[in-house]
Each structure stands twice: as C-alpha cells, then as structure tokens.
DSSP file (Angstrom, degrees, kcal/mol; ACC not computed):
  #  RESIDUE AA STRUCTURE BP1 BP2  ACC     N-H-->O    O-->H-N    N-H-->O    O-->H-N    TCO  KAPPA ALPHA  PHI   PSI    X-CA   Y-CA   Z-CA
    1    1 A M              0   0    0      0, 0.0     0, 0.0     0, 0.0     0, 0.0   0.000 360.0 360.0 360.0 135.3    0.0    0.0    0.0
    2    2 A A        -     0   0    0      1,-0.1     3,-0.1     3,-0.0     2,-0.0  -0.423 360.0-107.8 -74.4 146.9    1.4    3.4   -0.9
    3    3 A P        -     0   0    0      0, 0.0     2,-0.1     0, 0.0    -1,-0.1  -0.347  40.9 -92.7 -71.1 155.8    2.1    5.9    1.8
    4    4 A N        -     0   0    0      1,-0.1     2,-0.4    -2,-0.0     0, 0.0  -0.458  42.5-137.4 -66.8 138.9   -0.2    8.9    2.2
    5    5 A R        -     0   0    0     -2,-0.1     2,-0.5    -3,-0.1    -1,-0.1  -0.830   6.3-131.3-104.4 138.0    1.2   11.9    0.3
    6    6 A K        -     0   0    0     -2,-0.4     2,-0.2     1,-0.0     0, 0.0  -0.735  26.2-122.9 -86.8 129.8    1.2   15.4    1.8
    7    7 A E        -     0   0    0     -2,-0.5     2,-0.1     1,-0.1    -1,-0.0  -0.497  26.4-116.3 -72.6 137.7   -0.2   18.0   -0.6
    8    8 A Q        -     0   0    0     -2,-0.2    -1,-0.1     1,-0.1     2,-0.0  -0.437  34.7-104.7 -72.0 148.2    2.1   20.9   -1.5
    9    9 A S     >  -     0   0    0      1,-0.1     4,-2.0    -2,-0.1     5,-0.2  -0.296  24.7-114.6 -70.7 159.3    1.0   24.3   -0.4
   10   10 A D  H  > S+     0   0    0      1,-0.2     4,-2.6     2,-0.2     5,-0.2   0.835 116.3  59.2 -63.1 -32.2   -0.3   26.8   -2.9
   11   11 A R  H  > S+     0   0    0      2,-0.2     4,-2.3     1,-0.2    -1,-0.2   0.925 106.6  46.0 -62.5 -45.0    2.7   29.0   -2.3
   12   12 A I  H  > S+     0   0    0      2,-0.2     4,-2.4     1,-0.2    -2,-0.2   0.907 112.9  50.4 -64.7 -42.1    5.1   26.3   -3.4
   13   13 A K  H  X S+     0   0    0     -4,-2.0     4,-2.3     2,-0.2    -2,-0.2   0.915 111.4  47.8 -63.4 -42.7    3.0   25.4   -6.4
   14   14 A N  H  X S+     0   0    0     -4,-2.6     4,-2.4     2,-0.2    -1,-0.2   0.901 112.2  49.3 -65.8 -40.3    2.9   29.1   -7.5
   15   15 A L  H  X S+     0   0    0     -4,-2.3     4,-2.5     2,-0.2     5,-0.2   0.894 109.6  53.0 -64.2 -39.0    6.6   29.5   -7.0
   16   16 A T  H  X S+     0   0    0     -4,-2.4     4,-2.1     1,-0.2    -2,-0.2   0.935 111.8  44.5 -60.8 -46.8    7.2   26.3   -9.0
   17   17 A M  H  X S+     0   0    0     -4,-2.3     4,-2.4     2,-0.2    -2,-0.2   0.882 111.9  53.1 -67.0 -38.0    5.1   27.6  -11.9
   18   18 A K  H  X S+     0   0    0     -4,-2.4     4,-1.4     1,-0.2    -2,-0.2   0.931 112.3  44.2 -62.7 -45.5    6.8   31.1  -11.8
   19   19 A R  H  <>S+     0   0    0     -4,-2.5     5,-2.2     1,-0.2     4,-0.4   0.852 111.7  53.7 -69.6 -33.9   10.3   29.6  -12.0
   20   20 A H  H ><5S+     0   0    0     -4,-2.1     3,-1.2    -5,-0.2    -1,-0.2   0.911 108.2  49.6 -65.4 -41.3    9.2   27.2  -14.7
   21   21 A K  H 3<5S+     0   0    0     -4,-2.4    -1,-0.2     1,-0.3    -2,-0.2   0.801 104.0  60.3 -67.4 -27.7    7.9   30.1  -16.8
   22   22 A D  T 3<5S-     0   0    0     -4,-1.4    -1,-0.3    -5,-0.2    -2,-0.2   0.597 124.4-104.7 -74.6 -10.1   11.2   31.9  -16.2
   23   23 A G  T < 5 +     0   0    0     -3,-1.2    -3,-0.2    -4,-0.4    -2,-0.1   0.571  67.9 149.8 101.1  10.5   12.9   29.0  -17.9
   24   24 A K      < -     0   0    0     -5,-2.2    -1,-0.3     1,-0.1     2,-0.1  -0.420  44.6-116.0 -73.9 152.8   14.5   27.1  -15.0
   25   25 A G     >  -     0   0    0     -2,-0.1     4,-2.2     1,-0.1     5,-0.2  -0.376  24.3-106.6 -84.0 166.6   14.9   23.4  -15.2
   26   26 A Y  H  > S+     0   0    0      1,-0.2     4,-2.5     2,-0.2     5,-0.2   0.899 118.5  51.1 -59.0 -42.9   13.2   20.8  -13.1
   27   27 A K  H  > S+     0   0    0      1,-0.2     4,-2.2     2,-0.2    -1,-0.2   0.914 110.6  47.2 -65.1 -44.0   16.4   20.0  -11.1
   28   28 A K  H  > S+     0   0    0      2,-0.2     4,-2.5     1,-0.2    -1,-0.2   0.903 112.6  50.0 -65.0 -40.6   17.1   23.7  -10.3
   29   29 A I  H  X S+     0   0    0     -4,-2.2     4,-2.4     1,-0.2     5,-0.2   0.934 111.7  47.7 -63.4 -45.3   13.5   24.3   -9.2
   30   30 A S  H  X>S+     0   0    0     -4,-2.5     5,-1.7     1,-0.2     4,-0.9   0.875 113.9  47.5 -66.3 -36.3   13.5   21.3   -6.9
   31   31 A N  H  <5S+     0   0    0     -4,-2.2    -1,-0.2     3,-0.2    -2,-0.2   0.905 113.3  47.6 -70.1 -40.6   16.9   22.2   -5.4
   32   32 A Q  H  <5S+     0   0    0     -4,-2.5    -2,-0.2     1,-0.2    -1,-0.2   0.899 121.1  35.7 -67.0 -40.9   15.8   25.8   -4.8
   33   33 A L  H  <5S-     0   0    0     -4,-2.4    -1,-0.2    -5,-0.2    -2,-0.2   0.519 104.6-128.2 -91.4  -5.7   12.5   25.0   -3.3
   34   34 A K  T  <5 +     0   0    0     -4,-0.9     2,-0.3     1,-0.2    -3,-0.2   0.934  63.5 129.6  56.3  50.5   13.8   21.8   -1.5
   35   35 A I      < -     0   0    0     -5,-1.7    -1,-0.2    -6,-0.2    -2,-0.1  -0.825  66.1 -75.1-125.0 168.6   11.1   19.6   -2.9
   36   36 A S    >>  -     0   0    0     -2,-0.3     4,-1.0     1,-0.1     3,-0.5  -0.253  34.1-126.7 -63.7 148.1   11.2   16.2   -4.6
   37   37 A G  T 34 S+     0   0    0      1,-0.2    -1,-0.1     2,-0.2    -7,-0.1   0.779 111.1  54.5 -66.1 -26.6   12.3   16.1   -8.2
   38   38 A N  T 3> S+     0   0    0      1,-0.2     4,-1.2     2,-0.2    -1,-0.2   0.713  98.4  64.1 -78.7 -20.9    9.1   14.3   -9.2
   39   39 A T  H <> S+     0   0    0     -3,-0.5     4,-2.6     2,-0.2     5,-0.2   0.881  93.8  60.5 -70.1 -37.7    6.9   16.9   -7.6
   40   40 A V  H  X S+     0   0    0     -4,-1.0     4,-2.2     1,-0.2     5,-0.2   0.948 108.0  40.7 -60.4 -53.9    8.0   19.6  -10.0
   41   41 A P  H  > S+     0   0    0      0, 0.0     4,-2.7     0, 0.0    -1,-0.2   0.846 113.6  56.2 -65.2 -28.9    6.8   17.9  -13.2
   42   42 A A  H  X S+     0   0    0     -4,-1.2     4,-2.2     2,-0.2    -2,-0.2   0.922 109.3  45.3 -65.4 -43.0    3.6   16.8  -11.4
   43   43 A V  H  X S+     0   0    0     -4,-2.6     4,-2.1     2,-0.2    -1,-0.2   0.912 114.8  48.3 -65.2 -42.5    2.8   20.4  -10.5
   44   44 A I  H  X S+     0   0    0     -4,-2.2     4,-2.2    -5,-0.2    -2,-0.2   0.902 111.6  49.2 -66.3 -41.2    3.5   21.6  -14.0
   45   45 A M  H  X S+     0   0    0     -4,-2.7     4,-1.8     2,-0.2    -1,-0.2   0.902 111.0  50.1 -65.0 -40.4    1.4   18.8  -15.6
   46   46 A M  H  X S+     0   0    0     -4,-2.2     4,-2.4     1,-0.2     6,-0.4   0.890 110.6  50.5 -64.0 -38.3   -1.5   19.6  -13.3
   47   47 A Y  H  X S+     0   0    0     -4,-2.1     4,-2.6     1,-0.2    -2,-0.2   0.899 108.4  51.8 -66.0 -40.3   -1.2   23.3  -14.2
   48   48 A R  H  < S+     0   0    0     -4,-2.2    -1,-0.2     1,-0.2    -2,-0.2   0.855 113.6  44.3 -65.3 -34.3   -1.2   22.5  -17.9
   49   49 A M  H  < S+     0   0    0     -4,-1.8    -2,-0.2    -5,-0.1    -1,-0.2   0.906 130.8  20.1 -76.9 -42.2   -4.4   20.4  -17.6
   50   50 A S  H  < S-     0   0    0     -4,-2.4    -2,-0.2     2,-0.3    -3,-0.2   0.529  90.0-132.1-108.5  -7.5   -6.4   22.7  -15.3
   51   51 A H  S  < S+     0   0    0     -4,-2.6     2,-0.3    -5,-0.3    -4,-0.2   0.814  80.3  85.8  57.0  32.2   -4.7   26.1  -15.9
   52   52 A S        -     0   0    0     -6,-0.4    -2,-0.3    -5,-0.2    -1,-0.2  -0.979  67.4-148.9-156.9 148.0   -4.7   26.5  -12.1
   53   53 A T  S    S+     0   0    0     -2,-0.3   -40,-0.1    -3,-0.1     2,-0.1   0.502  71.4  99.6 -96.8  -4.9   -2.4   25.5   -9.2
   54   54 A T  S    S-     0   0    0      1,-0.1     2,-0.2    -7,-0.1    -2,-0.1  -0.396  87.5 -90.3 -78.3 159.7   -5.2   25.2   -6.7
   55   55 A D        -     0   0    0     -2,-0.1     2,-0.4     1,-0.1    -1,-0.1  -0.464  38.4-135.3 -69.5 136.8   -6.7   21.8   -5.8
   56   56 A Q        -     0   0    0     -2,-0.2     2,-0.2    -4,-0.1    -1,-0.1  -0.762  23.0-112.8 -93.2 139.5   -9.7   20.8   -8.0
   57   57 A S        -     0   0    0     -2,-0.4     2,-0.3     1,-0.1    -1,-0.0  -0.469  28.2-133.1 -72.5 142.0  -12.7   19.4   -6.2
   58   58 A C        -     0   0    0     -2,-0.2    -1,-0.1     1,-0.1     0, 0.0  -0.680   5.9-136.0 -93.2 148.9  -13.4   15.7   -6.9
   59   59 A S        -     0   0    0     -2,-0.3    -1,-0.1     1,-0.1    -2,-0.0   0.896  40.9-176.5 -71.9 -38.6  -16.8   14.6   -7.7
   60   60 A G        -     0   0    0      2,-0.0     2,-0.3    -3,-0.0    -1,-0.1  -0.106  41.2 -29.9  70.3-173.4  -16.6   11.6   -5.4
   61   61 A R        -     0   0    0      1,-0.1     3,-0.1     0, 0.0     0, 0.0  -0.574  66.6-120.1 -80.1 138.7  -19.3    8.9   -5.0
   62   62 A L        -     0   0    0     -2,-0.3    -1,-0.1     1,-0.1    -2,-0.0  -0.441  36.0 -97.4 -73.0 150.7  -22.8   10.0   -5.6
   63   63 A P        -     0   0    0      0, 0.0     3,-0.2     0, 0.0    -1,-0.1  -0.288  32.7-112.8 -64.8 156.8  -25.2    9.6   -2.7
   64   64 A K  S    S+     0   0    0      1,-0.2     2,-0.4    -3,-0.1    -2,-0.1   0.890 104.4  17.8 -60.9 -39.4  -27.4    6.4   -2.7
   65   65 A I  S    S-     0   0    0     25,-0.1    -1,-0.2     4,-0.0     2,-0.1  -0.991  83.7-131.8-135.4 128.0  -30.5    8.5   -3.3
   66   66 A L     >  -     0   0    0     -2,-0.4     4,-2.4    -3,-0.2     5,-0.2  -0.378  23.4-116.2 -75.0 156.2  -30.5   12.1   -4.5
   67   67 A Q  H  > S+     0   0    0      1,-0.2     4,-2.2     2,-0.2     5,-0.2   0.906 115.1  50.2 -59.4 -43.9  -32.6   14.7   -2.6
   68   68 A K  H  > S+     0   0    0      1,-0.2     4,-1.9     2,-0.2    -1,-0.2   0.907 111.3  48.2 -63.8 -41.4  -34.8   15.3   -5.6
   69   69 A L  H  > S+     0   0    0      1,-0.2     4,-2.2     2,-0.2    -1,-0.2   0.878 109.4  54.0 -66.8 -37.5  -35.5   11.6   -6.1
   70   70 A G  H  X S+     0   0    0     -4,-2.4     4,-1.9     1,-0.2    -2,-0.2   0.901 108.6  48.3 -62.8 -41.5  -36.3   11.2   -2.4
   71   71 A R  H  X S+     0   0    0     -4,-2.2     4,-2.4     1,-0.2    -1,-0.2   0.876 110.0  53.0 -65.8 -36.8  -38.9   14.0   -2.6
   72   72 A R  H  X S+     0   0    0     -4,-1.9     4,-2.5     2,-0.2    -2,-0.2   0.901 107.4  51.3 -65.1 -40.5  -40.4   12.4   -5.7
   73   73 A K  H  X S+     0   0    0     -4,-2.2     4,-2.0     2,-0.2    -1,-0.2   0.913 111.2  47.4 -62.7 -42.3  -40.7    9.0   -3.8
   74   74 A I  H  X S+     0   0    0     -4,-1.9     4,-2.2     2,-0.2    -2,-0.2   0.907 111.5  51.3 -65.5 -40.9  -42.5   10.7   -0.9
   75   75 A F  H  X S+     0   0    0     -4,-2.4     4,-2.0     1,-0.2    -2,-0.2   0.906 109.7  49.7 -62.2 -42.5  -44.8   12.5   -3.4
   76   76 A Q  H  X S+     0   0    0     -4,-2.5     4,-1.9     1,-0.2    -1,-0.2   0.889 110.5  50.7 -63.4 -38.6  -45.6    9.3   -5.1
   77   77 A H  H  < S+     0   0    0     -4,-2.0     6,-0.2     1,-0.2    -2,-0.2   0.884 109.2  50.6 -67.5 -38.4  -46.4    7.7   -1.8
   78   78 A D  H  < S+     0   0    0     -4,-2.2    -1,-0.2     1,-0.2    -2,-0.2   0.875 113.7  45.0 -67.3 -36.7  -48.7   10.5   -0.8
   79   79 A N  H  < S+     0   0    0     -4,-2.0    -2,-0.2     1,-0.3    -1,-0.2   0.816 126.1  29.1 -76.6 -30.4  -50.6   10.3   -4.0
   80   80 A N    ><  -     0   0    0     -4,-1.9     3,-2.1    -5,-0.2    -1,-0.3  -0.825  63.9-173.3-133.8  93.2  -50.9    6.5   -4.0
   81   81 A P  T 3  S+     0   0    0      0, 0.0     4,-0.1     0, 0.0    -1,-0.1   0.733  85.9  62.9 -61.8 -21.0  -51.0    5.0   -0.5
   82   82 A K  T 3  S+     0   0    0      2,-0.1     2,-0.2     0, 0.0    -5,-0.1   0.629  77.5 112.1 -77.5 -11.6  -50.8    1.5   -1.9
   83   83 A H  S <  S-     0   0    0     -3,-2.1     2,-0.4    -6,-0.2    -3,-0.0  -0.422  79.8-114.3 -63.9 129.9  -47.4    2.3   -3.4
   84   84 A K        +     0   0    0     -2,-0.2     2,-0.4     2,-0.0    -1,-0.1  -0.532  45.5 170.4 -69.5 119.5  -44.7    0.3   -1.7
   85   85 A F        -     0   0    0     -2,-0.4     2,-0.3    -4,-0.1   -11,-0.0  -0.984  11.4-170.3-136.7 123.0  -42.5    2.7    0.2
   86   86 A T    >   -     0   0    0     -2,-0.4     3,-1.3     1,-0.1     4,-0.2  -0.792  32.6-122.3-112.0 157.2  -39.8    1.6    2.7
   87   87 A Q  G >  S+     0   0    0     -2,-0.3     3,-1.4     1,-0.2    -1,-0.1   0.686 100.7  80.1 -69.1 -18.3  -37.8    3.8    5.0
   88   88 A G  G 3  S+     0   0    0      1,-0.3    -1,-0.2     2,-0.2    -3,-0.0   0.647  77.5  71.1 -66.0 -15.3  -34.6    2.5    3.5
   89   89 A F  G <         0   0    0     -3,-1.3    -1,-0.3     1,-0.2    -2,-0.1   0.743 360.0 360.0 -75.2 -21.5  -34.9    4.9    0.6
   90   90 A L    <         0   0    0     -3,-1.4    -1,-0.2    -4,-0.2    -2,-0.2   0.436 360.0 360.0 -98.7 360.0  -34.2    8.0    2.7
C-alpha cells in the first residue's frame, strides 16, 4: 500500500510555476524549493491540464438516493398510499 502523500502548499505550487515560466529546469527548481524532483513535473502537468495550481474538487461517489429523487418518492407515496415505500430509501 502506498504511503499517504502530503499536498504541497499553494505558495510552493505558484513558485514552481513562476520559476518554470522563467525558464528554470526541473532540477534547479526542486533544489531551490527543497522539494522532490518528481513533484515539479507533477505540479507543472496539473497546471497544464487545469490552468490553475489550486486543488480541484473531486466529484466523489454519488449519494445512494439524491434529494430530488427522495422527494419524488415521498410525493408518489402521498398520491398513492398503496405504493410500496420503505424507510430505506431516505
């Protein structure tokens, strides 16, 4: 199992991008900022994909039942009492 990785601060990411735009190499940037040599290209690649150095929110797993769908189920139950409705849907 891989170890947990600590996210770099926004300040470090911005400095990395600034130095990269100035024409510095990966090795010089990593030595100046005292970060891993693999971190520099990772930050630059992330910037190229999202055009931002801030963390992007992940969508994550959707809830089992969405709020709108839950309200619809309750509405259906109110209109038709014979409709099978269990508490597990909410």
